[in-house]
Every structure is written in C-alpha cells, then in structure tokens.
C-alpha positions as CSV (number, residue, x, y, z in Angstrom):
1,M,33.0,23.1,172.1
2,T,36.5,21.9,171.1
3,G,36.7,22.1,167.3
4,R,36.7,19.3,164.8
5,H,39.0,16.2,165.4
6,D,40.6,13.3,163.4
7,I,38.9,10.4,164.8
8,E,39.6,6.8,164.3
9,L,38.3,3.7,166.1
10,L,39.9,0.5,165.1
11,W,38.8,-3.1,165.7
12,F,38.8,-6.4,164.6
13,A,36.1,-8.7,163.4
14,D,35.8,-10.7,166.3
15,C,36.2,-7.8,169.0
16,P,33.3,-8.4,171.6
17,N,34.2,-4.9,173.2
18,H,34.1,-2.9,169.6
19,P,30.3,-2.0,169.7
20,A,30.6,-0.7,173.5
21,A,33.4,1.3,172.4
22,R,32.1,2.9,169.4
23,K,28.8,3.9,171.5
24,L,31.0,5.6,174.2
25,L,32.9,7.3,171.3
26,A,29.8,8.5,169.6
27,E,28.2,10.1,172.9
28,V,31.7,11.8,173.8
29,V,32.1,13.2,170.7
30,A,28.5,14.4,170.0
31,E,28.9,16.3,173.4
32,L,32.6,17.5,173.0
33,S,33.2,17.9,169.2
34,P,30.1,18.0,167.2
35,G,30.9,17.6,163.3
36,S,33.6,15.3,163.7
37,E,33.7,12.2,162.0
38,I,34.5,8.9,163.3
39,R,36.3,6.5,160.7
40,D,35.8,3.0,161.8
41,I,38.9,1.1,160.6
42,E,38.8,-2.6,160.8
43,A,42.0,-3.9,161.0
44,T,41.3,-7.8,160.8
45,D,43.9,-8.3,158.4
46,P,47.2,-8.8,159.8
47,A,49.0,-6.7,156.9
48,V,46.2,-4.1,157.4
49,A,47.1,-4.0,161.4
50,E,50.8,-3.9,160.8
51,R,50.7,-1.0,158.4
52,L,48.1,0.8,161.1
53,R,50.3,-0.2,164.2
54,F,47.3,-1.8,165.6
55,A,47.5,-1.8,169.3
56,G,44.5,-4.2,169.9
57,S,40.8,-3.8,169.7
58,P,39.3,-1.7,170.2
59,S,41.9,1.4,170.1
60,I,40.9,4.9,169.8
61,R,43.0,7.7,168.3
62,I,42.4,11.1,168.0
63,D,44.6,13.2,166.2
64,G,46.6,10.5,165.5
65,R,47.4,9.7,169.2
66,D,45.9,6.7,171.3
67,V,43.7,8.4,174.1
68,Q,45.3,6.1,176.8
69,P,47.4,7.9,178.9
70,G,51.2,7.3,178.6
71,F,50.3,4.9,175.8
72,E,53.6,2.9,174.6
73,D,53.6,1.3,171.1
74,P,53.7,-2.3,171.7
75,G,55.6,-3.4,168.7
76,D,53.3,-6.2,168.2
77,Y,50.2,-5.6,166.0
78,T,48.4,-8.9,165.9
79,P,44.9,-8.6,165.7
80,R,43.5,-9.2,169.2
81,C,41.6,-7.8,171.9
82,R,42.9,-4.9,174.0
83,V,42.9,-4.4,177.8
84,Y,43.4,-0.9,179.3
85,P,44.9,-0.6,182.7
86,T,43.1,2.0,184.8
87,D,43.1,2.7,188.3
88,R,39.9,0.8,188.9
89,G,41.6,-2.2,187.3
90,L,41.7,-3.6,183.7
91,A,38.9,-2.1,181.4
92,R,37.9,-3.7,178.0
93,I,37.5,0.1,176.6
94,P,39.1,3.1,176.8
95,L,37.8,5.4,180.0
96,R,35.1,8.1,178.9
97,E,37.8,10.6,180.8
98,W,40.7,9.7,178.8
99,I,38.2,10.6,175.5
100,E,37.2,13.6,176.9
101,A,40.9,14.5,177.7
102,A,41.9,13.9,174.1
103,L,39.4,16.2,172.4
104,R,40.1,18.8,174.6
C-alpha cells in the first residue's frame, strides 16, 4: 500500500475513452492506494481546459503529475481526445503500468 494520493481524471464530454480510463484507474487505485479519492474533472469548456492546462482526454494526474513517462506540456489546451505513444503503438488511455508507477 502506498498511502493516499491526489488523483485527477480530466476529460471532455465527447471523449469515448473516458469510461475505460475511469474503470482502469479505479481498479489500480483500489489495489495500490485504497482510500484515495479520484476527482473526475470535466474540461469541456475551453476556459476550464486552459486553466487546468488540459493535455487532452483522458488525462490522469497523480499528485499533480501526468502519469505518462516523460510527459511534456503541449501548450495547447483545446478540449480533444488524447493518444499516448507506447512501445506497443498508440494507446487511447494511459497504460496500467504508468498508473501503477505513479502511485508507487
């Protein structure tokens, strides 16, 4: 067990990948950080997306850091779908091992 963490799931209304990301995140948090609350944050409004520095949907931040290894802020916060480059090709949600590593 790793203790409690500040966990955010950022998404926008038309994102088809948000439910899968939420399910995966909930499973990993239940295993590694029970008691940590997941804050679902809708960033459909461009002003909200800008304020939150929204990198695309779905985005997962743990303790203020994006779970994608080597993440670099794109500087464009337009509400849109996000893809993740992995060693297995592009993914529509963060990899489980990234979430696990961020919680450890």
